[in-house]
N, C-alpha and C positions, 0 to 999 in steps of 0.2 A: 269359219271365221278366221281371217289372216292374223296370225301372230306378228307381234312387233319385230321388226328385224328380219322377219322371214319373208322372201317374195311369195306372192301368189302363184298357185301351180295353174296351168292351162293345159287344157286337150285341145290339141289341133288336128285339122284335117287336110292333108296335103292332096291335090288334084293334079294328076301328071298331063303333059302336053298330049300325049298319045298313050293307046293302052300297050302293055308289056308282059310278056309271060301269059298269052292269051288275052283275057280281057281285063286284067288287072288295071286299075287306073287310080287307086286311092292309098293313102297310108294315113292312119292315125295314130298319134303318139301324145304322150305326157310329159312336161318338163316343167320346172321352177324358172327356166331362161329361155323364153321363146326366140328371141333375137340370137342367141347364141346357138341354140339347137338348130334353127333352120340355117345358119352358116355352115354348120357341121354336115347337115343334108347336102347342101349346094357344093361342098367341097368332095363330096364322097366319103367322108370321114365319120359319118354317124355309126352309131351301132346296129343300126337297122341294115340287114341283109336286103331288103325290099328296096329301101331307097339308093343303097350302094348299087345295086344292079341296074337301077334305072340311070344313075349317074354314069355307070360304065359304058350304057347303050346311049348317052347323049341325049337322054330324056329329060326336059325340064319340068317344073312344076310351079305351082302358086299354091298359097296358104289360102284355103277356099273359106275355112270357117275356123273359129275358136270360141272355147267355153272355159270359164272360170271354173275348175272343178278338180275333182279327184281322180285316182287310177280306176276307181270303180265306174266311173262314168265311161272312161276310154275302152273297159272291157265290156260294156253293156253295148255301146256302139258298135264294136268289133262283132259282137255275138248277133246284132241285128242285121247287119249289113251296112257297111260305111256308105255305100253310094246313096242309100237313102236320106242321107244326112248332108249330101253335097249340093249346095246351091248353084252349082256350075253345070250339073248334069240335067238335062230335061228330063222330067218326070213328075209324077204327082207330088202334092206337099210333102215336104220334110216333117217327119214324126217330132214330136216334143221330146226334148232332151231330158225331161223329168219323168 
């Protein structure tokens, strides 16, 4: 439940334009301010080494999916395999986020 005056947290999935470092093509993060966090990723200023390396290689991305959620969901998605949740990747249906 969202607390008054406190923004809702969001788990977000980034899909990179092309793979880098082997087959890596996704990033999942958690934030309370999605617009600001995406700006940081696009500028190469994010705390994530993954998106910083993609930025340095000129690789762009799109926000492929978001979930109103907690950090626990972020960790579960990472543990299960990020690509399974990406609607832009051709494969079988994405698993439920629950």
